[in-house]
N, C-alpha and C positions, 0 to 999 in steps of 0.2 A: 555655274550659279548655285549658291548654299541653299539648304533648305529654308534657312532663316530668311535669306533674300526673296526666295520664291512666295514664302508666306506673307511678307510685306507686300510684294507686288500683287498677290491675288487679293489681299485685303483692300489695296489701292483701287483695284479694278471693280471690286463690288461696290465700295463707296461711290465710284464714278457711275457705275449702272444705277445705283439707287437713286443717285440725283438726276440721272437722265430720266428715269421712271417718273419723277415728280416734276419734270418740265424745268429743272434747274433750281428748284427752291432751296437746295442745300447750298447754294453759293453764300446766303447769309445765315446758315445755320451755325449754331455754336457747338451742339451736340448732335451727331448722326450715328444711327445704327444702321448697317447694311448688312442683311441677311444673317443677323446675329442668332446664334444658337447657344444654349448652355445646358451640359448634361453633368449630372452628380451620380456616380456609381453605376453609369450605363443607363440611367433614366433621364430623358429629355425634360427639362424644366420650362425653356423657353425655345421656341422654334421659329427660325426664320422672320426675325423681326426686322422691319423696315420703318424706321421712325426719325424725323428730322424736327429738331427743335431750335427755334430760331433766337437770335439774340433778344434778350429782352422779353421773351414770351414766358405765359405762365401755362404750362402744360400739366394737367391732372390725370392721373392714372387710376381707374377703378377697375372692379372685376372681382368675381367670388374668390372665396378663400381658396388658397392654393394655386391660383393661376400665375403667380410670379412676379407680382407688383414690386414687392421689396427687392427681389433678385435683380429686375430691371433697373431700379434704382442704384444698387450696388454697382452693377455694370457700369452705369452711366458716371458713378463717381470714381471710377478706377479701383474699387476694393477687390472686384473679380474680374477675370480675364474671359472672354467668351470662348466656347469650345470650338465655334465657327463663326465665319463672318468677321466684320471689323467694326471697330468704333473710333469715330474721329472726334476731337475737341478742338474748336477753333481752327480747323482745317488740318490738323495734324492727327496722326494716330495717337489714340490714348494709351499711355503706357503704364499707368498706375495712379495712384492718389496725388492730387494737385493741392498746392497751399492756396489757390485762388478758387477752390471748390469747397464750401462749408456743409456739413451734414448736421440737420437738426433731427434728433430722434424723439420718438414717442415717450420713452422711458427717461424724462427729464432728471428724476431722481438719481438715476446711476450716471447720467453725463455730466452732472455736476461735482466739484470736489467739496465734499462737506466741511473739510478743515479751513476752507477758504471763504472770505467774505464774498458779497456780491462783487465788490470792486476787485477782489483778488481772483476771482473766476475769470472776469473780462480781462484782467491783467495778464492771464496765462497766455491768452492768444497773441497779445502785444509783445510779450516776453519772447514767445517763439518766433516772432517776425522780426526780433531785434530792434524794437522801438526803444528809443533812449528812455531812460527811467524818468527824467524831468518832463517828458513829453506825455507821459501815460496818464497822469490824473485828469487833465483836461480831456483826452479822448474818452477815458473811461465815463467821466460824468456825461459827456455828449452822448454816449451810446445808450447809457441807462436811462436818460432822459428820453430818447428816442422810442425806447420800448416800454415808456410808462412807469419807470422805476427810479424817478429823480431823487428821492429822499430815502433809498434803502441800500446805499452803497456799503454800509457797515453790518448789514444783516448776514447771517449765515443761511444757507439753504433751508436747514431744519426750522427756521424762523420765518419762513415763506410759505404762501399758499401754493397750490399746485400751479395756478395761472402766472403767479410771480416768478416761480422757478422756470417755467418754459419761456417767460419772457426774457429772463436770465440767460438762459442757454441760447436763445435768439441773439442777444447782444453779444455774447462771447463769439458766436458765429460771425456777426457783422463786423466785429474787430479785425477779423482776417482781410476785410475789405474784398469779399469775393465777387466773382462775376457770374457764379452760379450758386444757388442754394438748393440742395437736395433735401426734402423733408419727408419723412417717413411717418405718416399719420401723427403729425405733431401735436395735434389738439384732440384726438381721440379720447383721452382719458379726463378731458375737463368738462365741467357743467357747461349747460347750453349758453348761458349768458357770457361767461369767460370765453368761450369758444367763438362766439361772434364778434367780441371785442378783438380778440387776437387776429381773427380773419380780416377785420378792417386795418388793424395796425400793419398786417403784412401786405396788405394792397397799398397803403401808405408808402410803406418801406420800398417796395417794388417800384412804385411811381418815381419814388426819390432818386433811388439808386440805379435804376435800370438792370437790376439782375435778373437773370434766367432764372425761373424756378421749376423744377421739376417736383411734383407734389403728389404723394400716394395718399389715397383716403378710401375708406368704405362708405363714406356719407356722399351720396349722390348730390344732394343740395349744396354741399360744400364745394365739390368739384364745379358745379355749373357756376356758382356765385364767384369764385376765385379765378377760374380759368379762361384763358384765351381759346384753349381748345381741351377737349375731355377724350382721352383714348381709354376705350374698353378692351380688357383683355379676356380672352376665352381659356378655360382650364385644360389641364391634361392633353398635351402640354400647352403652356401659356403662348399666346398669338393674338395678334391684333384682331378683333372681331368687329370694332365700331369706331369711327373717328368723328366726333361733332365739333363744328366750329362755333364758338359762343359769341354772338353779336350782339350781346346785351350791352347797352351804354356804360360807360363809366364816367364819373366815379359811381360806384354801386352802393345800394342802400339795402339795409337788412329786411326794411319792411316792402318798400316800393318795388325792388328789383324781384323779390320772391313772390310777389303778387302778379307779375307780368305775365301775360298770356304765353309769352315765347318760353320763359323760364318753366312755367308749367307743362308745356308741350316737351321741352327737354327733358325735365323729370320723368315725364311718362316714357319717352323713348329710351331712356337709360334704364328705367326701371323694368321694361319689357325685356331689354338686351339681358340684364342680370338674371331675371326669372327664366329666360330661355337658356341662358348658359349654365344654370345651375342643374337643369333637368339631365 
């Protein structure tokens, strides 16, 4: 048996073991972490993470700065490989980045191509997928309309507000027709009203597409409002410290949902967790 074969078999065993510990919940999982650790220059950043994300689920990751939230997202995206443990995507070992996984970054200004119009930025994903030229305009128009930019196809990113640029980045990601959206604090730099509008648009998109969403945020209320589950990471090294199931009814409402007693209870529980983790 080669070292590579042994490593693959050990990874498969860890995935099976993690599934058994969750009572078989991993059978419907799109993304699975089984005993995942990651170290840089001898320093452990994430330690023995077991996490299963179901198909169509929205999982939000919170935690104090330095706990490894973005690192976990990069692992789930295939941008990084674990130092130990195994990651599976749709039942198979995750080997690297995938075309059916899209990443929405916080820094939308750097994510967009400034020399391309809004339509041109969305077209980029279609070109990469080999979509015929004649089919692109209709797809682009539908995608821009879906994110609230129906009349802005000819604008350049520099002519658009921050909220519009982030909408455009999301439209370009949706052009990939992803089964999973990885979102790294995508609304963190936006004003409160724009942020809430995009939260609701994201929930509409998730409901319509059935995409699985892995969402990193510092905003505890945002995590509760969006998520089916919220995972809190402890720092130094990053590890799962709390997992909350969010049973708030859908569709959610920016006023009524946030005023609900259960929402306030969950917010307090997460707040207490973060304060304790920061000590």
